[in-house]
C-alpha positions in Angstrom: 126.5 27.0 184.9 124.0 29.6 183.5 122.5 32.0 185.9 118.7 32.2 186.5 118.6 35.3 184.4 120.4 33.7 181.5 118.0 30.7 181.6 115.0 33.1 181.6 116.4 34.8 178.5 116.9 31.5 176.7 113.5 30.3 177.6 111.8 33.6 176.8 111.9 32.9 173.0 108.8 34.3 171.3 108.1 30.9 169.7 107.5 29.3 173.1 104.3 30.9 174.1 101.1 29.2 175.4 98.9 30.8 172.7 97.8 30.3 169.2 100.4 31.7 166.8 99.9 31.7 163.1 103.0 30.6 161.2 103.3 34.0 159.5 103.7 35.6 162.8 106.6 33.4 163.7 108.2 34.3 160.4 108.4 30.8 158.8 106.1 27.9 158.2 105.6 25.5 161.0 103.7 22.2 160.7 101.3 20.9 163.3 103.9 18.5 164.8 106.4 21.4 165.3 103.7 23.6 166.8 102.8 20.8 169.2 106.5 20.3 170.0 106.7 24.0 171.1 103.4 23.8 173.0 101.5 26.0 170.5 98.0 25.5 169.4 97.2 26.1 165.8 94.2 27.9 164.4 93.4 25.1 161.9 
């Protein structure tokens, strides 16, 4: 099983952040459903 540190590294992906992230910052286009899936809020 993965250690706590490994889990933290996996879940520390920059795409999974509780903040508004324009698609150009992420590096590729994301539609609204994808942003909602990752818990992101779009700047419409």
